KEKE-639586 format. One record per residue: residue in one letter; x, y, z of N, C-alpha, C, O, CB in turn. Coordinates in steps of 0.1 Angstrom, whole numbers, plus 5000, padded with zeros to 4 digits. Glycine has a CB too. Layout:
% residues N
AXYZXYZXYZXYZXYZ/...
END
This chain:
% residues 472
X305997398157304897418144305097458136304197528132303797468145/X306697458126306897478113307497398111308097428100307297578108/X307897258115307997148116307197028116307696928110308397148122/X306197018121304196988117304497008105305296938099302797108123/X303497168100303697108092304197128079303497158069302997068093/X305497098078307497098068306496928067305796908057310097118082/X306396828080306196708077305096708069305396688057306096618088/X303896748072302296688069302996738056303396638049300596768077/X303196858049303396898032303696798029302796748023304496988025/X304896708031306096658025304896548024304296558013307696638034/X304596458032303696378033302996378021302996318011302996408044/X302096508028301396498012301896527995301196517985300396588013/X302596537996303896567981303796477979303396467968305396617981/X303896387982303996197981302996157973302696117961303696097998/X302196187987300996117984299996197970299696147959300196107999/X299796297975299396397963300096287941299396237931300896597969/X301496307943301996237932300796127926299896167918303496147937/X300796047930300595927934298995887924298695827914300595927952/X298195997939296995957936296396077920295496047912296095977954/X296996197920296796227904297196217896297096287886296796297900/X298296087897298296067881297295927880297095877869300096037873/X296795887889295495827885294795897884294195837875294995747890/X293996037887293096037888292996127874291996187871292596047901/X294696137865294596257854293496107843292296127840296796327845/X294196017840293295927832292195907834291395927825293595827830/X291495837849289495887854289296007850288496037841288995897874/X289996077856289196237853288996257838287896317837290196377859/X289496257826290396297811288896227803288196237793292496187808/X288796167811287696037800286696107799286296137788287095857807/X286196157812284696207815284296357813283296407817284396177828/X285196397807284896537806283896617799283096697804285896577803/X284096577781282996577773281696537776280796587770283296537764/X281396447784280596417791279196477798277996477797281196377796/X280496517808279996617824279696807815278896877820281996627842/X280396847803279596917798281397037805281997137805277496907804/X281196927809282797077816283697057808283596957801283897057834/X285097167805286297187799287297117801287897047793286797297800/X287597117816289097077823288897037836287997117839290197197825/X288996987843289496917858290896967858291796957850289396737860/X290697027874292397107883291797047896290697017900292797347885/X293097057899293096987918293597197925294097287919295196787923/X293297187936293197287944294097277957294397167958291797297948/X294497337963294997387977294197487981293797577974296497447977/X293697468000293497568004293897598015294497508022292497598003/X293797698019294797778027293797848039293497958035295697898017/X293297828052292097898053292597898073292497818082290497798046/X293298048072293398088076292098208088291398308085294198098068/X292198128102289998158109290598268122291298228131288697938120/X290098418119290798518126289398528132288498468126291598638117/X289098588141288198658147286398678137285298638137289098798151/X287398778131285598888122286098838107285598908099285499158124/X286598768103286998668090287798598089288698618097287198698080/X287898478079288698428071289798458060289598438048287998388069/X290498478063292598498054292198368042292298248047294898418071/X291898368031291398248023292798208010292998288001289698298015/X293498118010294498117999294498047988294997937991295498088003/X294098037975293997957967294497907962294798007954293697967962/X295397767954295797787950295597707937294997607941296397797957/X295797707921295097607911296597557909297697607911294097677897/X295997407902296997317901296397317884295497387879296897157913/X297397227876296597227863295697277852294997217845296297167863/X295797417854294797477847294897517833296197497831294597587854/X294497547822294097507809294497597804294197707808292797467805/X295397577791296597737785295397827785295497927791297597737764/X293797787777293197917771292898027786292998007798291497857760/X292398147777290998187789290898167800291598067801289898137788/X290598187810289698097823288798187829289498257837290698017836/X287598217828286898277843287198257856287298137860285598227844/X287398367866287098347875285698367876284998417868287798407880/X285198277894284198327899284298307915284298197922283098287893/X284398407918284498497933282798497943281698527942284998707928/X283998417955282398417962281698547968282098637975282398327974/X280398507959279698707964280098777980280098897982277498717967/X280498667989280998737997282298748004282398748016280298728003/X283498777992284398777993285098937991284899017982284698667987/X285598937998286699057998287899097998288599018004286699108003/X288799237994289899237991290599067989291198987995290399328001/X289799097971290998927965291899057957291699177956289898737948/X293098977953294399017948295098877945294098797946295199117960/X295898817943296798787940297898737950298498827956297098867932/X298198587953298898557962300698627957301598567950298498397962/X300698757964301798797962303198697969304298697963301598927967/X302998647978303698537985304298457975305398507970302698437993/X303898317969304398317953304998347943304398427936304198337948/X305698327940306698417926305698437921305098497930307798347913/X304898427909304298407890302598427899301498437893304798177878/X302798417911301398367911300798487908299698467912300898307925/X300798597902299898717892300198687880299698767873300098877892/X300798617874301698607857300198567846300198607834303598417855/X299098487849297598497843296798587847295898587839296798377845/X296498687857296098657866295498847861296298937865296998577881/X294398907854293898997850293999167856294199157869292798937850/X293999257853293899327858292399367871292299427882294199377848/X291399307863290299367871289999217875288799177873288999487863/X290799137880291299027885289398927888288698887897292399077902/X289298917870288198867870288398687860287498607858287198997864/X290698677852290398597847291098557847291898637848289898597841/X291798427845292798357837293098417828292198447820292598257833/X294398457827294898497808295098387802294798287808296398587803/X295598377787296098267780296998237784297698337783296198277768/X297798147789299298117794299798007793299097907789299498147806/X301197987797301197807796301397797817301497697824303297717782/X301497917820301897837836300397757841299197787841302397987852/X301097657844299997557850299397567865298797487871300597407850/X299797687871299897717886299397907887299798017882301697657893/X298297847896298498007897298098037913298197937920297398107885/X297698137919297298167935297198307940297998407940298298107946/X295798277944294998417946294898427966295198357976292998397937/X294398507963294098547980292698647979292398737971295698657988/X291998607991290598677997290298658016290798608025288998587988/X288998748013288698738027286798708031285798778027289298908034/X286898608038285398668033285198658052285498598063284098528018/X284498778047283998768067282998798069282198838062284598848078/X282998768086282098698096281398798106282298828114283098578104/X280598838109279698888113279598838123280398868132278798898107/X278998758125279498698143280498628142280198528148278598588152/X281398608138282198498141281698378138280598348134282498498152/X283298278141282898128138282098078147282797998153283898028137/X280898078151279098008161279397848161279597778151277098038149/X279297798176279397708178277997558164276797528165279197748193/X278497538159277897448149277297548140276097558138276797338155/X278197608134277897768123278597628112279097528117279298008127/X278697648098278397568089278797728074278097828071276597488092/X280197678067280597778061280097738049280597638046281797808063/X279197798039279097708027279497868013279697988015276897618028/X279397767999279997887989280897957988280998047979279597967988/X282097918001283097998007284697987995285798047996283297908025/X284197887984285597877972285797957960284697997955285697747966/X287097987955287198097943286097897937286097797943289598187933/X285297927922284997837909286197867901286997947903283597877901/X286097777891286597827877285297797866284497697867288097747872/X285197887857283997877851284397707840285497677836283598057842/X283097637838283897557829284897417837285197317831284797667822/X285297447849286097347859285697287864284697317870286597357867/X286297147866285497047879286897067887287897117882284796837875/X286797017898287496987905287696867906286696797906287197037913/X289396777906289796647906290296657926290396557934291396617890/X290496747929291596687937291496837946291796947941293296627927/X290996817962291796947972292596897984292596797991290497047980/X292996977985293897007997293997078004295097138003294697007996/X292897148018292597168023293197188043292897128053291897108016/X293997308040294797368059294197478060294197578054296697418063/X293497408074292697498084293997518098294497438106290997388090/X294297668096294497758108294197838117294397948114294897808107/X293697798131292897858139293797948147294597918156292197768146/X293697988145294398148149293898198168294698228177293298288134/X292698188169291798228181291998078190291598088201290098268176/X292697918185292297788192291097798197290897798209293197758203/X290297798188288997738198288497598197287297558199287697808195/X290097528193288997368201288197338186287897388175287397408219/X287997218195286597158187286597118172287797128170285497258187/X286097078161286697008150285797038138284497038136286996858154/X287197048126286597088111286196978104286696858104287697168101/X285097038097284696868084284096988074283597108074282896678090/X284596858067284396948054284196808038283896828026286197088052/X284496678044283996628043285096518031284896408025282896698042/X286096608034287396528025287796438039286996468049289096648017/X289096328042289396288051290596388055291396458050289496148050/X290196328071291096468073292296388080291896298088290396618085/X293596408077294896318074295596338091295996248098296096398058/X295796498093296796558108295796688114295396788108298996638102/X295696648126295496748135296196818145295696778155294796718139/X296996908147298096928158297497038168296497078161299596998151/X297497078176297297188187298597278187299497198187297197118202/X298797348187300297378192299497518200298397568204301997418176/X301297548199301097718215300397808211299797878219302597828221/X300297838192299897938199298497908180297597978181301298108205/X298597848173296997788161296797638168297497578176297597758138/X295697598163295297468157295297458143295297548134293897438161/X295397298142295797308127295697168122296297068126297397378124/X294897188113293997018107294397048087294097138079291197038111/X294996918087294896888074294196838058294996808050295396858075/X293396828055292596718053293196728030293696808021290296768062/X292696598032292496598012291796528005291296438012293496578003/X291596517996290896337986290296467975290496587974288996177996/X289396347969289396327958287996427956287296417966289496167954/X287496517945286696607941286596797952287496857959285196487943/X285396847950285796977952284796927969284296817974285097147937/X284997107975283697047987283497207988284197297984284296938007/X282297207994280997337987280997378003280697498006278797267978/X281297268012280897328029281397288040281697168042279597288033/X281797418053282997348062282297378074281997488078284697418062/X281997278080281597288096281797268108281797158112281097248099/X281897378115282797358129281397328144280197378146283797558132/X282097248151281397288166282597268170283697258165280197188174/X282197278183282997298199283597118203284797078203281497368215/X282297058207282296928207282896818197282696788185281196908208/X283796768207284696728194284096568198283896508209286896768193/X283796538181283696408184284196248180283996208169282696408182/X284796188188285596068181285796038169285096108161285195978184/X286795938161286695868146286195748146287095678151287995848138/X285195688143284895568151284895438142284795318144283495598158/X285095528126284895408113285695488105285195598102283195358106/X286695458102287395568085287295458076287295348081289295648084/X287195478058287495408050287895508035288495608034286295318051/X287595448028288095528012286695618010286795718002288295397995/X285195578017284095668009283695718020282795798018282795607999/X283995688038283195758052284495748057285595688055281895668063/X283895898069284695848082283095908088282295978084286595938089/X283395818102281795838106282295928125282995868133280495608108/X282095998127282496028140280796038147279796088143283496198141/X281295938161280495908172280895958190282095968194280295768171/X280195968194280495978210280195848217280495838229279396098217/X279795748211279695588208280195528205280595578195279095548204/X280695398207281395328197280995238192280295168199282295278200/X281095188176279695128167279994978171281094928172279795148147/X279194938172279494738173279494658160278894698151277994648181/X280094548159280994478157280294468146280994478135281394378167/X279194438144277994418132277794478125277694428113276994418134/X277594628127277894728117278894768117278894858126277294818117/X279994768113281894768114281994688105282494718094282894708128/X281294548106281494448095280294448082280394398071281294298104/X279194518087278794558071278994708069278594758058277194538066/X279694788078280594898065280894868059280194838050281494978064/X282094858059283194758051282994698040283894718032283594648056/X281794618037281094528030279794638018279194608008280194408044/X279694768025279194878021280094908003281194938004279494988036/X279694907996279594967983279695047980280995057979278994967978/X279195177976278895317976279595357957280595317951279895427993/X278395447952278195417937279395547934279795577923276295437929/X279795617944281295727939282195707947282095647958281295897939/X283395767939284595757955284395897957285295947950286895707953/X283995977961284496137966283896077983282696067986283396337956/X284696057991284296098008283796138009283696238002284596138016/X282496098026281696228031282196178041282796068040279996268030/X281896268055281696288070280296258076279296308071281996428074/X280496178087278896148089278796198104279796158110278295968087/X277996258112277896268124276896238132275796308133278096348125/X277196128140275696078148275296168158275096108169275795928156/X274996318157273496368160273496418156273996458146272996398169/X272296478164271096568157271596648150272596698153270096648164/X270896678139271196798131270596918129269896948119271196768120/X270696988140269897108150269897228138268997318139270997178167/X270597228127270997328121269997328109270097428102272497318118/X269197248105268997228093270297198080270097248069268197348091/X271097138082272697138077271997088066270997028068273997048085/X272397098055271996988038273597078029273697198025269397048026/X274396948031275596948024275996818023276096728031276597028031/X276296828004276596717996277596618006277396498010277396777980/X278396688008279796598020279596568031280096468034280996668024/X278896628038278496648057277296538053276796518043277696868066/X277196478065276096448068275596408086276396338092275896338058/X274496438091273696358107273096248102272696208091272196458116/X273196188114272296098115271896038128272795978134272496008107/X270496058133270395978146270195908151270295928163270195988151/X269595758143270195658147271495568141272095588131269295608148/X271695498149273295438141272695298135273095178138274995398155/X271995318130271495168124272195158106272295258098269295178124/X272695038102272895018086271895108073271995188063272494848084/X270795018084269695118072269895298072269895378063267695098077/X269995318081269795458075271495508070271895558060268995578089/X272095468080273095498071273695488055274395558048273695448075/X272995378054272995358040272595408026272995418014272595288040/X271795418035270395558027271095648033269995708032268495578032/X271595708036272195868042273595918030273796018024273195838064/X274395778029275695788024274995758008275595827999277095678031/X274395708005273895627996273695797983274195847974272195518004/X272395807994272195927984272596017984272196107976271495967982/X273896027996275496227994276396167984277296247980277096288016/X276396037978277595977975276596027954276996097945277995757985/X275395937956274995977942274996117938275296157927273695937940/X274496227951274196397944275996417936276296457925273796567965/X276996357945278696387943279096337930279896397923279596307956/X278596207926278596167917277696187902278196177890278596087921/X276396217903275896307894276196437898275396487891274496287892/X276596507902276696647903275096697899274596747889277996707893/X274696657916273196737921273496757933273996707943271696657921/X272696937926272797017939272096977951271096917950272297147937/X272697007963272396917974270196987970269296907967273796987995/X269897107972268397157973267297037955266197037952268697407968/X268696957950267296887941267996677946268596597939267396957913/X267296687965267696557967267096477966267396367970268096537975/X264996507958264796417956265496337946265696207947263896437957/X265896427935266396337922267496197925267596097920267296447911/X268096247935269596207941268396067947268595957943270796357956/X267396087955266595987962266495877955266895767959265396037965/X265595907941264895817932266195767926266295647930263795897921/X267495797918268295777914268995677924269295557922268595887910/X269195727932269595577947269095447946269695337945268795597964/X267195487945266395417947266795297934266495177937265095497948/X267295327922267495237914268595197912268795117903266995257906/X269695237920271195197923271295087929271894997925271995277931/X270595087941269895057952268994917952269294817960269295157954/X267894927943266594817939265594817944264694727942266694687942/X265494987955264794937967264495087967265295177964265694857980/X263195097972263095267975263795327990263895288002261195307976/X264195417985265395507994264595637999263695687992266995557982/X264795688009264495848010262595918015261995868024264995907991/X262096028007261096058009260095958008260095848004260896138004/X259196038011257695958006257695917991257495817984256396058008/X257896147988257596097972258996057967259195977958256896237961/X259196057968260495947957259995807958259895737948262395937964/X259895787971259595637970257895607957257495507953259195587990/X257395747955256095727953256295757937255195757931254995837962/X257595797927257795807917258395667914257795587907258395927916/X259695657920260395517922259195417917258895397905260895487941/X258495357928257395277920256295237911255895127907256995257925/X255695427907254595477899256195437879255895427867253995717907/X257395427885257795417876258095277872258095247860258595487876/X258295187883258595037881257194967876257194867869259194967895/X255995057883254794987875254494997863253494947858253795017878/X255795087854254595097839256095007831255694927823254095337830/X257795027834258694957838258594847824257594797828258594917853/X258994777811258894657810259894577821259994587833259094627795/X260494487811262094377820263194487812264094557817262394127812/X262594477797263694557792263794697797264594757803263594567777/X262694727792263094877796263794947809264595037810261794947795/X263394887818263894867833265194827834265694817846263094767840/X265694797828267494647823267994827811269094867813266594337802/X267294897803267694997802267595107808268195207803267495017795/X267095107816266895237826268295237838268995327841265195227835/X268295147841269395127848270795157842271695237844269295017852/X270595047832271595107818272395187813273495177808271295117810/X271395317814271595457812272095557825272895647823270395497807/X271595527838272395627851273295557848274295617844271895637867/X273395467850275495437852276095477845276995527851276295307850/X276095487834276395487822276595687821277395747814274995407812/X275695737830276195887827276795937840276495887851274795997822/X277496027838278096127842277496217850277496187862278396177833/X276996347846276296337854274496427845274196457834277196397868/X273796427860272396427854271496577865271796637875271696217858/X270696577858269996707863268096677862267896627873270696847850/X267496687859265896707859265796657846265096557844265296857860/X266396737836265996777823266396657815265696597807266796917817/X268196627819269196497816268096347817267596277808270696497831/X268096357827266496237835265196247823265096147816265596337858/X264496317820263396307811263796287802263196177799262696387809/X264996327788265796277780265896177780265396117770266696307779/X266396097791266595937794265695857796265795737793267295907805/X264395917801263295837801262695817790262495697787262495877808/X262395937781261795957771262395887759261495877751261796067771/X263595827756264395727753264395547755264495447748265095777758/X264195577770263595457774262495407767262395307759263195477785/X261595487771259595467771259695457755259595347749258095647779/X259895557750259795557739258795697733258795737721259295437738/X258295747743257595907742258295997753258895997764255695907747/X257696067745258496257757257996237769256896187772257796477752/X258796267774257696287792258796377798259996387795257396107806/X258096417806258696537817258096527833257696597842258196707812/X258196407829257796347851259196447857259096557861258296077857/X259996377857261096457865260996617871260996667882262196457857/X260896677856260996847855259796887867259796947877260696927836/X258396797854257396887865257396857882256796927889255796857859/X258096737887257796677897258396807909257996867918258496507898/X260196777896260696927909260297047908260797127915262396977910/X259197097898258697227898257497267904256797367905258597257887/X257497117909255697077918255597017930254496967934254596987910/X256697007936257596977948256796907960257096807965258197097954/X255697007963254596927974253596817967252896747974253597057981/X253596817950252696757947253196607940254296557940251896857939/X251696577933252196407927252496437918251296437916251296277923/X253196477904252796497891252896317884253896247885253896637882/X251796277879252096197872252796147861253196227852251496197872/X252996007860253596017845252495997833251595917829254695887842/X252996087830252496187810253796207798254896257798251896407813/X253096147790253296157776253596277768254196337777252296107771/X253496347759254096477758254096467743255196427739255596507765/X252896497730252396537718253796637720253896747727250596587716/X254796567711255896617704256196747693256796847693256096517698/X255296657683254896817672254396947679253696977688253296777661/X254997007673254797177670253297217670252497147663255497227652/X252897297677251397337677251697517670252297617674250597317698/X250897497661250597597653249097627659248297527660250797567637/X248697797663247297857664246997947652247898027648247197937677/X246197937648246398027637247198097633247298227634245798087636/X248197947622249597937612250498037622251498077617249398007592/X250298087636251198127647251398017654250497957659250598217655/X252897967655253797877661253497907673253198017674255297887657/X253597797690253297797701253897747700253897637694252497787707/X255297837709256897807715256597737727257397647727257997937719/X255497717741254997677755254197607752253597587763254597757764/X253697537743252597467742252697307747253297217742252297467728/X251897307758252397117761250897067758249797117762253097047781/X251096957751249696887750250296717749251096647741248496957734/X249396707761249596597771248696437764248296427753248696657787/X248596307775247796247767247896177781248896177789247896187752/X246996157782246396107799244896037795243896077789245996277812/X245195887803244195787803242895787791241695807793243695797818/X243195767782242995797761242395927762241195927758241495687749/X242896037765242396147758243596207759244696167764241196227763/X243396367750244196427744243996567756242896627757243996437727/X244796597761245096707769245696887764246696937770245996647776/X244996957755245797077756246197187769245197237775245097147748/X246997217771247097337783246897437780247497497771248097367790/X245597487788244397567784244497707789243597797786242997497791/X245697737796246097927791246597957778245598007773247397997801/X247297947773248197957758247497987756247298107755248797877748/X246197797753244997837739244697937742245398037740243497747737/X244097937744242898047754242898137756241998207761242598047764/X244298197751245098357753244898387738243898447734247198367757/X245998317730245798317722244098317704244098357692246498257727/X243098237715241698267705241098357713239898347712240598127701/X241598477724240798567725240198507739238998527738239898587713/X240398467746240298367751240598477766241498547761241098237745/X240398527786240398497791240498377801239698277798240298537788/X241298347814240998227823241498277835242698317836241598077819/X240498287845239998317856239198217870237998197872239298407852/X240698157878240198027883239998117902240598197910241897857879/X238098007900237698067912237697997920238197877920236698137912/X236898067932236397877948234997907940234197927949236297907978/X234397927927232897897922233397847907232697827898231698067920/X234697817907234797747892236097877880236497997881232597717884/X236197757869236697817860235797927852234697917847236997727852/X236698047853235798137844236498197827237298277824235398297855/X235698107821236798187805235198287796233998267794237797957787/X235898357793235498487784235998607782236598687790234498527785/X235398607763236098757754234698837760233998847771236298747729/X234798867744233499007746232598977747231899037756233099107738/X232098867738230898787734230198647746229098617751231398717718/X231698597746231098457752231798417762232998367763231198337741/X230598437777231198407793230898257792229798227788230298497808/X231698177795231698007801231998027814232798107819232797887795/X231197937820231997937839231197747843230097707846230898147857/X232397697841232897557848232897567862233597647868234197507845/X231897467870231497437880232997337881233597257873229897387879/X233197387896233897267902232797067903231797007908234497347921/X234297047893233296847896231996857897231796847909233596737912/X230696897889229596927880229096897871228696797878229696977878/X228396877859228596757853227496897845226796877835228096567860/X227697027850227497077833227897267833227697347842225297037828/X228097277826228197427823227697547817226797557808228697437820/X228497687822226997757816227497857807228497907812225897837828/X227097897792227397987784226598087786225398057787227397947772/X226998237785226298307782224498247791223398247786226598287766/X224998217807223698247813222598127812221598107819223198377806/X222998047803222397957801223097737800223897667794221898037789/X222397727808222897597817223097517806222197527797221797517829/X224297407804223997307793224997197801226197217805224497357773/X223896997805224696947808225996897805225596867794224396907809/X227196857806228496797806228396637808227596607817229196867817/X228896557804229096417807230096427807230496307809228596307800/X231096497806232396427812233196587817232496687816233396317797/X234496587822234396787824235296817814235996727810235196877841/X235496927809236396987800237296987804238196917799236197087797/X237697067817238997097820239197017836238596977845239097267820/X241297007828241396927841242696977849243796967844241396767839/X242397007859243997007863244996957864244796837864244197027869/X246196997864247296937866248796937875249696987868247496937856/X249096907885249696987891249197127895248497147905250696997886/X249497237884249397407890248397437876247497517878251297517891/X248597387866247997407852246497297842246097187839249497397843/X246197437843244597337837244797297821245497357812242797477836/X244297187820243997127805242897107802241997057808244597007801/X243197167787241297167780241697007772242796977766240497367764/X240096907775240196777766239696867752238796937750238996637772/X241096787741240796807726239496777721239196817709241696727719/X238596717728236796707721235396857728234396927724235996487731/X236396827740235397007743235997087739235297197737235197067758/X237597087735238497227727237497277714236897377710240397147718/X237497147709236597187695234997217692234397297684236597067687/X234397127702233297197707233197317709232597387700232997167716/X233597367718232897487732233997587724233797697729233397437756/X234997617715235497707717235797737701236497827696236497697727/X234597607692234997617682235897637665235797707654234797617686/X236497547669238197547658238197397651237397307648240097547671/X239197427649239597307641240697247636241497297628239097317632/X240897127643242697017647243196987628242397007619242196767660/X244196937626244796867618245796877623246296977628244696877606/X246496737620247896697624248396627610247696567602247996597638/X250296667610250796577601251396547612251096547624251496607588/X252696517603253696417612254496487625254696447636254996357602/X254796617618255396707625254596827631255296867640256196757619/X253496887630253296947636251296967639250296897635254097037629/X251297007643249097007649248397177646248797287647248796977677/X247697137643247297317636246097307645245397207649246797347613/X245997427648244397487654244097607654244497707660244097477668/X242697587637242297657635240697747643239797687647242497597625/X240697847644239097897651238497857636239197847626238898117656/X237397837636236297827626234897927628234197907619235897677627/X234597987634234198097636234498157647234998097657233198087635/X234198337646234998397654234198497660233598557651236198457647/X233798547674232298577683233098687690232598757699231398437695/
END
């Protein structure tokens, strides 16, 4: 056993030395744009027991300044790794930071309890220590199973070596980037394809045609992913591990592209919609869910040729993306402020249209409104109704009979999709609807706002001033 581990470790050192030298130049150039203070490498030793996992985590290339340690919530028995000399030199007494110091290598240990043991097709997520403002450039993973469960361990990293010895099962993996999930299943699937981008596991051999297509596939990120050709029975959603039912290039390409976009841009697995829209532009075709396709087509129908080229260029040149950053890039491309991605993420079950916002600050009765949205839609100017009416002294209530808006002396009722409204029990005809619901928010059209709620509006370059002209 010692010979096997020693041989693999020696191989690892030689390979890592070459890879890390290359990675340093690549990663250091993108620190500032990523909002990251530093990159570091990590080596993970995981010893699997019946009801817990003992983890030893070794950090390399640490910065000299103080660094905050973010422990997994479930971790127990946190300490330094006493088996390595000077591993505690920079670790604070309360175990919350690596103090300022010259030593670029530090090691810690902790345990992850397993209440029900490590069951078949179980996924372990967010089990590693992270460093605040740090990003992992390279990970080495050792998995030692003292129970000899057999099966296969999948993390998304390329598998370098697997050994089943008398007392343990052992596997070694390493590659670029971080890992957030570790998956185990009893049934071993053979590796049917492997390159720098992907490892495919399947019971069946893949066709020569699919093999050739995979060799030609160019993905937008260098971090490796693992794909299992079987059903995702536990609905696992991990950034570097995928399950695919059908073994066709279209399904495989779609899954791999989206996963790689998540890794390339640091998009959380819960924000799959963003990754699908970005993937669509990188591949020049709709990819992903029905909503992602709709968002892609909506933008394409609006873009001019020059705007589309500018948008694609912005996507490719950025390193980290989220909904807010995408909205800033989109606003810059179009020349109008929009919260298209933010709103569609907030209202996940609805298609929020591409709308533009008035970027001027709104003042009501000389009070600045921090969260007041003013939208342009179909030639109309719309104001977020509830915050506006609240400042004017009204309450708004949404019922199955329509909207009720009232204060101490005036009571309005606005029926749903009916050409009239009621004020203090008197009916008035309406040629258009004063209120419009977008997502879950009601907006009031500007002309109706002036007429119904007796306000004056003045607009300057940087502000919109709303003043009550009469009080009731």
